[in-house]
C-alpha positions, 0 to 999 in steps of 0.5 A: 408606657408603651406596649408591644405592637400587635403588628410585630411578632413579639412576645410580650413579657417573660413567660415561664415554660415547663422545664422539659418543653425546650428539650421535648421540642428538640426531640420532636424535631429529631424524630421529624428530621430522621423520618425526613432523612429516610425519605431523602434517602429514597428520593436521592434516586430521583433528585439531585441534592440541590433539588432536594433542598429546593423541594424541602424548602418550598413545600415547608414554606407553603405549609408554614405560610398557610399556618401564618395566614391562619394564625394571622401572625405578622411577618414584620421583623424589627429592624435591629433583628433583621441582620440576625434573621438574615444570618440565620437564613444564610447559615440554614441554607449553607447547612442544608446544602452542604449536608445533602452534598456531603451525604451524596458524595461520601459514605453515609456513616462518615458524613454523619460523624462529621455533620454531628460535630455540631453540638460540640461546636454549639456548646463553645459558640454559645459560651463565647457569644451568648455567655451561657454557662457551660456545665462540665457534665453537659459538655462531657455528655455531648462528647460521650454521645458523639462516641455513641454516634460513631458506634451507630454509624461506624465510619469506615475510617475507624471500623474496618469493612470488607465492603467496597469503600467509597473514598470521600473527596476533600470537597465532600469532607470540607462540605460536611464540616462547613455544614456542621459549623453553619448549623452551630452558628444558626443555633446560636443566632436563633437564641439572639432573637427569641422575640421573633415568632418561630413561624416568622423565622421558619417563613424567611428561612424556607423562603430564602432557601427556596430562592437560593436553591432555585437560582443555583439549579438554574445557573449550575445544574441546568436540570430540574426533574418534574417527570416523576412517578406518584411515589416520588411526588409523595416522597417529595411531599413527605420531605416538605411536611416533615421538614416543616414539623422538624423546623418549627419544633427545632426553632421554638425549642432553641428559643427556649432552651440553652443552645448547647444543651438543646443541640446535644438532643439532636443526637437522638436523630441518629438513634431514630435513623438507626431504628427506621433502618432496622424496622422499615428497611429490614437491615440487620442490627449490628451490636455496635449500633446497639451499644451506640444507641444505648450511649446516646440515650443515656447521655440524653437522659442525663441532660434531661434529668439535670434540666428537669431538676432546674428552674423553669425556663423563662422566655426572653 
């Protein structure tokens, strides 16, 4: 009887996880990514969207590589899983770059609504390609939570505003939707390779994103900003660190939990961003935002309580 080689990033045997571990990890990723988004908002004064992708990926890759070396995790991937890993890396880069571009070209609220259609797409992609059972109440919670997102971000095409409105181009709208779909595909692909160590997945994702964004900057942008002040560099470092923490939490969480349910937990990202805006930026809290936050938290609570009442999740 053959045994799994220690030189390969495999998980030997089925392992039982706590019922809420997968959702908890996705929740941690939402917290990390929300803080990263707040930092990116500050850094947008200094960097283009593709430069942000480059620094976010490069620093996260370096940190992840140090952890890989410390834990002596092998970066060898089984041949039959390399196509899945390549698709995950490509979709991850597309999702990142499209989301950052949409946010830079659109009103942030409008871009957020389009980007956060990902969980709805993920539910149906998971059912179609992973044969995951779609519970009506989970889908309902995801859809209702999306309405909560709308209340929090208040897109100008639904909520009238007296402020000067930035009209989004068709390219920006398409970019947001493409980014949302690419992220949904990435979530599904992660579930297809649960035996690959999550550090290995993050390693190749961040490395490929660094290379592709660097090539893009060299060919299309022709400008790379390095003469930045101390606060800008601290922000860049924070983006990389928070991106690393968010990525490893999300990757491991998606390997454990059903992809549709886990992706719905990412709505917490919107709530966290709303909190940072209120506490750190001293923005006035809008009643619609409070209502939206309550709706999102309620839906996430329903999903979590239902998951806690089921059997522990087994590693594939």
